[in-house]
N, C-alpha and C positions, 0 to 999 in steps of 0.2 A: 316594252316592258311595264306590266302593272305592277301595283304596290306590292301584291303577294309575291309575285315573281322576284321582285327587288329584295324583299326581306328574306325570302328563302335562299336566294343566291349568297346574301350576305352571311347568313346564319352558316351555310355550307363552308364558305370560304374561311370564316372564323374557327370554324370547328377543324378544318384541315390544318389551318396554322397551328393551333392549339396541340394538335396531335405532332406536327413536324417539330415544334419546339420542346415538346414533352412537358408543356406547362401544367398539363393535368395528365392522369393516365388516359390511354387511348380509349378504354372501354367508357370510362366516364364521359369523355367528350363525344363518343358516338352516341351514347343513350341520351345525353343532354340535347344534341342535335336532333334526334327524333322526336323528343318531346317538345322541344320549341317549334318543330315544324306543326305540331298540332296546335299549339298556342297562337301561331301567327296566321292559321286557317289554311296552311297549304295542303294539309291532310285532315281527315277525320279520326277520331279515335279508334273507329272501326277499321281503318286501313292500317293501323299498326300490326296487326296479325297478317292481314292479307298480303302486305308489302314484304314481309319476311320470306326469303327464298329458302324454304324448308329442305328442299333437294341438296343445295350446298352444305347447310349446316349439318344435315344427317350424314352426309359424306365424311365433313370433318370431324364429327363426333365419333363416327365409326372407326375411323383411322386412329384418333386417339386411343379407344378402346384396344385396337390392334397393337399399337406400338407398346403402350403401357404393359399390356399381358406379356408381349415378348420380351420386355426388359427385365420382368419378374421371373422368367423362365431361366435367365442366365445365358441365353443365346448369344447376345451381343458379347458379353464378356469371355465367351468360349472362342469366338471369332477373334476377339483382341489378342487373347494369349497365343493362338495358333499363328496369328500374323507376327507377333513378336519372336517366336520361337523360329520363324522361317527367315529371320533377318540374319544375315552373315556379316554385317558391318554397320556402323552409325549411319552411313549414307544409305544403306539398303533399308535400314530400320525407318530412316525419315520417309523414303520413297514410298514403301510398302504401307506406313501409316497414312500417307497422303491418298494412296490408292484405296485404302479401306474406307477413308473418309467420304470420298466420292461415291463409293459403292453403298455405303450406308446411308448416304443422303438420297439415294433413289428410292428408299422404302420408308425412311424415318423422317419426321419434320426436320427443318433447319435447327430449330431449337434443340430437339432431342439428339440430333447427330452431333452439334457442337458441344453439348454437354458431356456426351459420352467421350468424344475425342479429347477434349480438354482436361478431363479427369486422367485419362491414359497417359496423355502426352506429358502433362506436368510431372507426374511420379516416374514414368520412364525416362524422361530427360534428365531429372534430378539424379537418378541412380547412374545414367549413362554419361553424367557429365557433359551434357549437350545443352546449350541455353536454348529454351523452348520458344522465344518470342517470334521469330520469322517462321517457325514451324507452324505455330498458332495461326498467324495471320494467313498463311498460304492455306490452312486447312479451311478457314472461314470462306476463302474464295472458292475452292474446289467444291465445298458443300453447296454454295449457291449455283455452281454449275450442275453439280448432281442433282439438285432440286428442281433444275429446268427441264431434265431430260424426259421424265415420265409424267403420265397424266396425273398420278397422285403424289408426284414428288414434292410440290410445295402447294400451299393454299391458293396463291395466284393463278397456278396451273389448273386447280379444281375449279376455281371461279371462272376463269376464261374458257376451259373445257367444256363446262356445262352451258355457259352463255352461247358459246359458237356450236355447240353439238360436236365437238371434236372427240374422237375416240382414243383409247389406248394406243391402238395401231397408228393412228394419225401422228401421235407425238413420237412413237417408236422410228417410224419412216422419216420425219420431218426435222425432228430436233435432234435425235441421239447421235447422228453423225456429226453435227456440230459441237455437241457436247464433248465427243471424244477428241475432236481437234482442239478445242479450247484448252481440255485437260492436258493434252500432250504439250500444248504451248506453255502453259502454267508450269508443267514439269520441268521443262528446259529452263525457263527463268529461275526456278526455285534450286534446282542443282548447281547452277552457276554461283547463286548467292550463297547456299549453304557451304559449298566448298571454301569460297573466299572468306567467309567472314564468321561461321558458326560450328566449325569442326575444331575446337580446341584440344590440346594434347592431354591424355588422360594424367590424372593425378598419380602421384607416386604410389598409393596404396592400391590402385587398379592396373598398375602398369604391366604386372605380370599375370593378369587374369585374361583368359580367353573370352570372345565376345559373348559365346553363349552362356558363359558363367555370369557376365554381367547382365545379361537377359533374364536368367533364372532370378538373380538377387533383385532385380526390378520388378518382376511379377511377384515376388513374395512381399517387397514393400508397398505394391499397390493394393494388396489385399485381394487380387484377382485368383482365388485360389479354385480353380476349375480342373478337377482331376480327370473327369470323363464325361462323356455324353450321358445324358439322363433322358428319361421318357418325356419330360416337360419340354426340353430343348428340341427333341425331335417333332413332337407335336406342335411347337411354335413354328418351327421351319415348314412344316406341311401346311399349316394354315397360311403363313406368308405367302407361299407358292400358290396356294388356292386363291387367295386374294389377287394375285397378279393375273392368274388364268382367268378368274371372274371378270376384271376389267377389261379383258381382251375379248370375251365371248359373250357379255351380257345381252348384247342387241340380239343375237341369234336365239336366245331362249326367253325373249320378251321380259327381261329384267332392266332394273334400272341401276345405275352407278351407287346410289343410295342404299339399295337393297344389298348389293354386294358388299359394301363397307360396313353396314350394321350387322349383316349375317356373319360375316367373318370375324367382326370385332366381338361379337357375342360368343362365337365359338372360342376365341381366344382366352376372353375372360372365363368361360366355363371350364376351359381345360388348365388354367392356372390357379384358380382360387375358388374355394367354396363360399366366400364372402365378397360379393361383387362391389360392396361399398368401399373396399379397400383401394380397388382400381379407380372407382368413380370419384374418389376424393383426390386422385391424381390427376384427373382430367383438367385441361386449360379452360376452365368455363369462362374466363375472361375474353378469351379470343372469340368463343362462340357468341357472346352477348355483343362484343365489339362488332362482329359481322352482322348481326341481327340490327343493330342501330345504323349501320352503314346501309344496309338494304333498303330500310325504311326512308332514309334520305334520299337515296339514289332513286328509288321508285317514286317518291315524293316529287322530286324535280321532274321525272318523267310525266306524272299526272298533270303537273301545271305547265307543260310545254317546254321546259328550259333543255331538256335532253334532245328534242328535236331540232332546237335552234343552234345548240352546240354542234350537233352533227352537221348541219348545213355549213356552220362555220368551219369547222374542222375539214370537211370535204373540199371547201374551197381552197384551204391551205395546202392540203396534200396534193390536189391536182387530180387529173384524169389517169395516171398512170399507177396501177396496183403496186408495182415494184417500188417506185419511188415513194408512194404512200408507206408502204411497209417499212422502209429504212428511216423515213422521217419519224413515224411513229415509234420505231424502236428507240431513236435518240431522245424524243421527247419523253417518253416514259421512262427511260434509263436515268435520265438527268433528274426528273422528279423523283424517281425512287431512291436516288443517292441521298436525299435529304428527308424523305418522307416514307414511312414503311410502305413496303410495296403491296400490301394487302388493300388499303383504300385506294392506291393508284389503280390496281386492277378491277375493283369494284365500282370505280367511278368511270374508267375509260371503256369498260366491256360494253355497256349499254350504247354508248355513243359508236363504237365501232359497229356493234351490231346492225345499227341503222345505216352504216355507211356500205355494208357488204350486199349489194343490190344484186350480184349474181356470183357464179362460182369463181371467175377471174379474181374477184376481189378477197376471196377467202385467204390469201396469203398474207393480208394485212393482219390477221390475227397472229401469225408467227412473229411479226415484228414487234407485237404487244407482249408476247410470251417472253421473248429474248430480252426485251428492254426491261420489263419489271423484275425479271430474275437477274440480270447481270448488272442492272444499275446500282443494286443494293452494295456491290463490291467497291464501289469508289470511295465512300467515307466509313469511318469508324460508327456511324450511327446509321449507315445505310440498309442494315439488315439485322435482324436478331442474333445470327451467328457471328456477326461483327462485334456486337456489344458484349456477347458472352465471352468471345475471345479475349477482349480487352479486360473485362471485370474478373475472370478468373485468373489471368496471368498477373494481375496486379494484386489479387488477393493472395496469391502464393508467392510473392515477393519478386516477381519478374514483370515489372511495370513496361507496358509498351508505349513509347512515346506517341502522341496524337499524330505529330508530323511524319514519322516512320510510317504509320499506317496510311495516312492520307497520301503520302508519296507513292508508295507501292500501289495503293488502290486506284489512284488516278491513272497511273502508268498501265497497269494492267487492264483496267476497265476500257481505256482507250484502244489498246490491243485488242480486246475482246470485241469491241464494237466494229473495228475495221476488218477483222476476220469475219465477223457476223454480216457485214455488208457484202463482202465478197461471196459469202456462203449464199446470202439470199439471191444475189444476182445469177450466181451459177446454178443452183438448186431450182429456183423458180423462173429464172429467165432463160437460161440455156438449156437446161434439162426439162423444163416444164413440170406440170404436176404428174407424178407417178401414179 
């Protein structure tokens, strides 16, 4: 290893540590790392633009436009109200709310899904006299599961999907069955805990009310005044469906994922507001800039030969069995993702895994990376944005979640998820083979 390789590796490790301990904002850290790569001679100033993966950034930008526009239409609020009114008891309310969370996470980013669910849950739980801490924790878990299922369900999925050339249908066939299994397992654990510890007797003033009256009062308190379906909601729903269809069939029409995301995002903005600046101001530009900085560093490491060396080292560790390699990579990426944001984990490991996939039999290694980066975030309170939001909102509203309580549940369920995923990998790709 020469001096430039050593300095570049040191810079990347330091940036990774800064992101992990949140010493500075992750966007500042990634951009600082990109500029330092220029100063130490690992890349040239011209490389800054060439090394940014515009395909991924445009997909992320298009999905932000889509989600922000759909939120403005009131579509998500309408779904929330309908779910509440479909509840027949506090337990049914909690189960339906978890189900709504996992469905929402299929199409909305983890951050957006958790913000929507937290605002609904706090107000509903307060009105229904249900303590919301455990419900919020489990919502963050199922949101991570939901984000794993579809191609556009999470930013790591988009990164890995584009790097590996995986399609919407690849995720649907290979990951959705596992997601359903993990959700059912989570639901079983949640019901046992909710029954045992978090269903107090109603207070005297509510004792004579029917549960549907509780729900209506909760809806009124929450401010979710959605009386009927309007044109904006219908349009938003149609565009969301069009987006999903587009991700399924884009290859047949010689399109790209970026075109689908941008076009559908544009349609959503056009249908919901005359002033696009309103939605553009709500875009998470810090995530886009963070990804740009990470791409510069990762491609810079590839330029000076670090990625190739790491690929050979990792290949030696994983061995010659694709099944074994997939499982090891799942655990490796999962443990790292429990303490570091899964976006840099996905961007860092994807080029290494790409070099390892020498033939079709090794493509299953990608699924180990998808599973690990998405589920590893469940382990600790800082493991994913949805966890952090759940902790923050709950504390802000007067229902603090003890760190140890979250950590205990997170470690227990993540280990359960990984053992189930190991069995699934061996059955799905070992016994059944590639379908």
